[in-house]
N, C-alpha and C positions, 0 to 999 in steps of 0.2 A: 527415559531409558538409556543408560550407558552402554560403552561397548562390551562390558563384562556381562551384565545381565542380557544383553542382546544375544550373546555367544551362548548362553545357557538356557535360553527362552524355549519353552515347550508348549504344545497345544494341549496335550492330556494331563490329567491330574494322576499323580502316582499314588498307590494303594495306601501306604503308610501316611502320606500327606491327607488324603481323603479320610482315613481313619482319625487322624488329629483334628481335622476340621469338624468331623461329626462328633468328636468327643467335646470339644470346645462349645459347640452349638448346645450340647446337653448341659454343661456347666453353666452356661450363660442362662439357659431356660430356668435352671434350678434357681440360680441367683435371682432371677426375675420373680419366681414364686416367693422366695425368701423376702424379697424387698416389699411386695404386695402384702404378705402376711404381717410383716412388721409394722407397716403402715396402718393396717386394720387393727392390730393389736395394740398400737398407741392410742388410736382413736377410742377403742374400748377402755383402756386404762383412764383416759380422760374423763369418761362417763362415770367410772368407778370413783375417781377423785372428786367430781362434782356432787356426786351422791353423798359421799363421806363428809364433803364440806358443808353441804346442807343440813345433814344430821348433827354436825357439830355446832352450826349456828343455832339451830332450834334448841340443843341442849344448853348452850350457853345462855340464850334468853330465858329458858325455863330455870336454870340456876340462878339467874338474876332475880327472877320473880320471887323464888323460895327466899332468897337472901333479903329482899325488900319486904316481904311479909314478916320475916322474923325480926327485922329492925322495928317494924310497926308494932308488932305484938311486944317486943320488948320495951320500947321507948315511947310508943304511942305514936310514933311518927316515921316515915320513911322518906330517905332522899331521893328515891326513884318514884316515878309515875307508874304505879302498878297497872293502871288501865292502859297506858300506852304500851306498857310492856306485854300485855296480853294480846293486844292488837298485832304486835310484831311477831309474838309466839304463834298466832294464827296463821299469819302469812308464811312463817317460816315452815310450820309444820305442813301447810299446804303444799309449798315448794318441795318439802322433803318427800311427801307421799308421791308427787310427780316423779322425782328424781330416783326414789330408792328401788322401784321396779326396774328401771333402766339400769342402775347401777348393778343391781343383783344379776340381771341377766348379762351384763357386761362382764362382771367377774367371773361368770361361768365361761364365757367366750374367751376371755384372756387365758383361762387354764387351757383350753382347747388350742388356742393360737400357740401358746407355749410350747405345747406338746408336739404340735406340727412342726414348729421352728426347730425343735431339738432333733425331729426325725430328718428334717431337711438338712440340718447341719451335719448330721451323722453321714447322709448320702453325699453331701458335697465334699466331706473330708476323704471319702473313699474315692470320688471322682478325681479329686484334685491330686491324690497320691499317684494317680496313674498318669498324669499330665507328663511329668518328667520323662517317663518311659517312652510314651508315644512321641514326645517331641524328639527324644534321641533317635527313636527308630526313623522318624521321618527325616532327621538331619543324615543319617547314614545311607538312606534311600536316595536323597538328593545328592549326596556325595558320589554314590555309585552312578547316578544318572548323568552326572557332569563327566564322568571319567573319559568317555570317548572324546568330548570337545577338549578335555584338557590334554590328552595324550596327542591329539592332532596339533593343538597350539604348542606343545613342547617339543614336538618334532620340527615345527616351523622355526620356533625360537632356536633350536640347537642348529639347524641349517643356517640361520641368519648370523648366528654367533661365529660359526666356523668360517662363514663368508667374510666377515669383518677380521677374524683371526688370521685369515690368508693374508691381508694387508699387513697386519702386525708382524707375521712371520717373515715376510718378504722385506719389511723395513730393517728387522732385527738381523736378518741374514746380510744385508748390506752393511748395517751398522758395525757387525762383528768385523766384516773384512776391512772396513775404513777406519775401524777404531773410535767409532762414534758412539753416543749414549743410545742404549737399547730401550725400547719400550717394556721389554720383559714379557714378551708373547707367550712363552712356555709356561708361565705361572698363570696365565688366563684360561688354559684349558680346564674344564670341569668334565668328569667321567659322565655325570647324569645331573640333571636338575633334581630338586627335592622331589621325593616320591611321597605323596600324602597316603598312598594305598598300601605302605609298607606292612601295616599290620594286617593285611589280608595274605601276608606271606609267611605267618607264623607256623613254623614246622615242628612236627612232633615225630613222625615216622623217620626211621634212620635212611631209608631208600629217598625219602623227600629230601632229606639233608643233603645226600651225596648229590642228587640231581641238580639241587639248589647251589651246591659248590662248583659243579660243572658249569652251570649257566653263568656263575658269577665270573668264572675264569674266562669263558667265552665273552662276557662283556668286557672284561679288561682287554682281551685281545682285539676286540673290535674298537675299543677306545685308542689303543696304541695305533692300529691302522688308521683311525680317522685323523690322528695328530699327524702321521706321516704323510697322509694324503692332503692334509691342510698346508703342510710345508711345501709339498710339491706344487700345490696350487700357487703358493707364494712365488715360487720360481716362475711358474707359467704367467703369473700376474706381472713380474718384472718385465718379462720379455714381450708381453702384449703392450706395455707401456712405452717400451723403448721402440717398438715397431709402429707405434701409433695406432694400434688396433683398439677396436671397442672392448672395453672391459666389464 
């Protein structure tokens, strides 16, 4: 666990996250049912194929016997051993009898499996269509939950920035007096860090827009005051260093 994940760690599960987790379990359960049915349907299709293959083999031997008997009748002789063919036919018919009943029941089962799989596919498509919405809701919920920690970290970072800029301002004040190269501390000030929650401040009402304008003006005044205070801290820092005091 890194510092960022540790910062945003919490014990309880948020409602939208719980809803997403429940939804994903439902999707997984449905997918497991589809997988099991697909396996059963594949086995049933193999039984149908074995039955069809047995019937095709018996028919091929039967056709061979008919052809051999036709040759014998036409020319008085046959290139095939009709007796051996009849033995093969008997074996093939016996095998066909065993497999045909299985194949017929398997064919009925296949139709049922296919119907069930179609229904499950429809259910899955409905569930999957909801996944993106639930995921976005969980992300927005997580973003909201992380806001207090972000605001706290932002305040700490802003304070650290101004502490560093006090040094930069002090340097540039001396550099300007001495004609030396400046750091450019004034350009390093930022009124505020990026606000990931700006979309929460979309305003429609005129009164809200007026209030927001006043708040923005106050933010600018506070920023100007913080810049002036940081410059003043720079002067204090110079005096502390000159006096040997702790800074």
